[in-house]
N, C-alpha and C positions, 0 to 999 in steps of 0.2 A: 346822780346823771350818768347817762351812758354817753360813750365817746360819739356814738351815732348822732347825737343833737348837733355836733358841730358841722354835719350835713347841711342843716338848715338855719342854724343861728347866725345872725348878722349883728354887728354893733348897733345899738340903739341910737347913738350919737351921729354917726356918720356913714351907717350901713354897709361898713366893710365887711366882706366875707371872702375867705373862711377865716375864722378866728382859731387861736392856738390856746392850748390847755396845759397848765403844769399841774400833775396830780400829786397832791400831799398825802392823802389816805384813800384807799379803796377796799372794797370786800369783794370776796368771791362768790359767785353764784353757781351752786352745784350743778343744777339741770336748767341752763338758760333755754329759753324759748326763742328761736332764731327765725324772725319773718322770710318770707321767700325772696329770693334774688330778683332784683331789678332786671327786666329783659334787656336792656342796652348795656349796662355796666357788668352785669352777672353777679353782683354781689348786692347786699341789702342797701347800701347807700347809694344815692342816684348822682350826686355831685361832687361830694368829697369824702375821702375816708381820713378821719380824724386819728386812726390808729397807725396808719403808715404815712400820714401827711401829705397825699397825693389827690390832686385834682382828677376826678373820675369821668367828668363830661363837661364839654366847653360850649356846647350848642344847645340853646334852648329857644323856643318859640311857643308863642300864645296859640292855642287852639280856639275855635270857634266858641266852647263852652266855658272859656275863660281860665282854663287851666293850662299849666306849662308842660309842654312835651320835650324830652330830651331827644336829640336827634342824633348825636354821635359821642361814642366814648373815647377818651384820649388813650394814646399807647400805653400811658402809665395805668390805665385801669386794669390791664391784663396782669399787672405785677400783684394785684390783690387776689387772694383765694377766698372763696365763699366758704368753702370746707374749714379751712385753717384760721383765717383772719377774723371773718366774721364770727365764727364760734369763740374765738379768743375775746374778740371785742364785747360779745354780749354775755360772756361769763364773768365780766367785772362791772362793779357799780362804782363810780367816782362818789365819794363821800365828801371830801375836802379838796380843794384846789384853787386855781386862779385861770380865769380865762382872760386872755389879753387880746386888745385890737392892736394890730401892728401899724395902723394908720395914725390913729389919735392918741395911741399910748394908754389908753385907759384900761384899768384892770377891774375884773368883777369876779367877786368871790363865788366859790361853789360851797355852800354851807349845809350840812345834813342832806346832801345828794340834790340840793336845789340851786341851779344858776341863778344868782342875784343880778339880773341883766336891767338894772334901772339907771336912768340918768340922775346926776348928781343931787338934784333937788328932791327927789323921790327916796334917796338912801337912806337907811337906818343907821345912824352914827354909832349907836350904843352896839348893835350887832356886829357891824364891822369893825369896831374897836376890838372886841373880845376875839373875833376871828384873827386879826392882825397880831394881837398879843400872842395868842395860842400858836401861831405859825411864823413867828418873827424871824427865826433862823431861816426857814425855807424861803421867806419872801426876800430877805437879804441876798440870799443865793442867786434868785432870779434878777435882782437889780444890779448884779455885779458884772 
């Protein structure tokens, strides 16, 4: 999973955005392919930078074709550098971690690079139990 996903991921339970991630394991990508910068925020992400934990734009509007258009970047957006921050962000892949919703306090595991963003009734208890046992110490640190 790329940190960039935090730009668009919302909690499936209460639709809270943005979410936070705690990284347990990641791998380096030697030659990352970095998409073009957004014309408003001047970085790859349009709304939120997960690397710097910054809201990049705060005004959105629906257009005639049904898409959403960003109208203005926040002052914080200028603190994020396409050349430095986007390159660092795209040069790492999150293998294991926890995504947390700050509103409902639900935790979602990232297992083998895949965010498991499911409601409780759809979650696989065996997979999550194995994940919890493997990362028990890191999870305890999050709860303190």
